[in-house]
C-alpha positions, 0 to 999 in steps of 0.5 A: 446178694441183688448189688443192683437193689443195693445201688438203687438205694444209692444216689440217684445219678446217671453218667458217671464218667469213666477213663480206661486205661489199657485197650487189651483184653479186660479193657476192650471187654470193658469197653463194649460192655460199659456202653449197654450200662446207662449209669456209666459213661466212657469218656476216655480211653487211654492206651500206649498203642493208640490204634489198639485202643481205637479199634477196641472202641470200634469193636465196641460199636463205637462210631468214628465220629464219637471218637476223638483222637487227643494229645493234649489235656485241653483236647481231652476236655474239649471231647468229653465236653462234646459228648465224644471219647477222647482217645490219648496215648499219656495218662498223665493227660487224664489229671484234673478232668470231669471224671470219676472213675478211672478203671486202670487195666495195662496189665503193667505194675510200675504203670499200675501203681502210677496211675492209681496214685495220679487218679487219687491225687485228682479226686478219681476213684480207681478200679485197679485191674492189674493184681501185680500192683495191687499185691505190692501196694494195694494196702496203701492205695485202698488207705489213700483213697479212703482218706481222700473219701474215694474208693479204691476197688479190685474188679469183679470180673477178675478173680481176686474180686469174686473170690471175696464175693463168695467169701463175703456171701459165706460170712453173712450166712455163718457159713465158716470158710475152710478154703477160699481159692480159684482154679488155674487158668487151663484144665487138665482135660483127660480123654479116656479115649485118645489115652492123653491129658491136654493143658495149657494148649499141649496134649500129652500120652498118658498111660494108666491115667484112667484109675488116677482120675477116678481117685479111688485112693484121692491124697495117694493118686494126687502126686501120680495126676501131675503130668510132667511139662504141665503146669499146675499153678503159676506165678498169677494164681498166687499172686491172687490169692495173696491179694484175697489174703490181704483183703480178707486176713485168710492165711496159707497152709505152705508157701506154694499152696498144695495147688492139687490137680483134682475134679471139682467134686473133690474140693470138699474132700481135698481142703478140709483138715488132715486128721479129717482125711484132706490136706489141711494143717489149718484152716482159712486158707487161700488155696489153687487147684488145676481142674480135672475133667472129661471133654465131655464135663463143663470147664472151670478153668479160672473158676472161683470156690470156697469150702465151708464147714456146713450149719450140722451134718444134717444139713450138710447131706440134705444139701449134697442130696440136692446137687451141692458137692461135698464131703460123704458124711456132710461136714464140708460144702463147696460154694463155686463160681466156674467162670470170670467174664472179665471186663463185661463184669467189671461195671459192677465194681465200678458202680459198687465203687460210684454209687455205693461207696464200697469196694468190692474187696475187703474192708480192711486191706493190710500187707498180709502176705507177700509173693516172693521169690525163691531161686531154681538155680544158681545166680550169679552177680550181675543177673538182670531178672525179666519177666517171661510167659505167665509172669514167670521170672526163669529160674524163680519160684514163687512162694507166699510168706508173711510180708515184711518191711523192706529190711535188707534180709527181707524177702523181696516182693516178686514184682519188685524184681523185674528190671532188678540186677543182682547184686552178689551171687544167690545159690539154688533154694535161696530167698531173694532178698531186699539186699540181694539186688541193686534196687532202680532209682526212679520207681513209683512201685518201689516208692510207693512200697516204701511209703506202705511200710511206714504205716503200721495200720497196713501191716 
């Protein structure tokens, strides 16, 4: 899709004013790139760590006299009207300013929900980077923005929007999507000479791995490819795939996904129906995999893909001859994007929202799936859930299941758990339900989810 050509047909305007909230890795790369986009002006950067925001702007090439630290709305307004970038700590100061869009990149689900709600109330479009809020209340945020004549969008540069772009392209071409998804953020790198597999910064000796890498009997070797101690799917992976399903109407084949350790060229053989030699009991699903490769092969870490049904077997075989990965008989093909560019790509979503009036997500966002939590050990009453590295809740396994409203017996959405205290003991293997925990009293995320649950059009 030639998006710049599409934007050119929109209203001719330069200098859309952008506020960035969150100057971490994603936000810093966005700040650097937006400086090169003539249609966009970075007006405000908000971060709880003012020094981090200032460093991000300095690294992006903003001179000191182009940046003003502000402690009030009036100071921000003066800086913006003077053509400088206002830097502040409190996102509440962004209300009712001459802004067009807020790019939210905090990574904090509670803050992200509050920021998105405040942006819509002030008449701004919203580009939401924090997937942990989107998976819980994304449909409500999108609906409220739409009803206010605004756009709520996920962002290119992060996998959900990029997967949805591949799905949209396949749909436009009339190619049925069998599976859509992403690779985990770390490859499984097999070094035949050293006899090791490296992933997530750890290198583990493996004996007899070469036959597994070659995968002559592909389905049989999948369980043995997983190296103990090296993760395959992570919580963010399942979260992102839940978002894709909610935007695009896809499902899951099983709650934890199949998540094989696989070479990229194997995906069309694996993500196809079981009666044709694959893993799937149904089609039209989201999936993830850990990319297995040698050190001399290109990384796919964090890349995105769709496996589609070819127009016919002859066409499938022809495209396979031209380098498109496919299964041997030509029935299924792999379309893929091996990179995600963080905030460098996000301006595409911002421009789509502002100039085209469209999200780079789906057109019918509903809470089709929830990311939920299943216990891996027994829990005692009174224990408190706290997020650890890669968003893990220790002792908890994430699952994607059909969404339910917050009834007492409903599985509780995963990102409503952090900070909650258990009201009663839980056995190992139990889904954590609403009645199992003591909910917080003043959570924006909880309030918005309850509001979303009252709307049948979003279920």
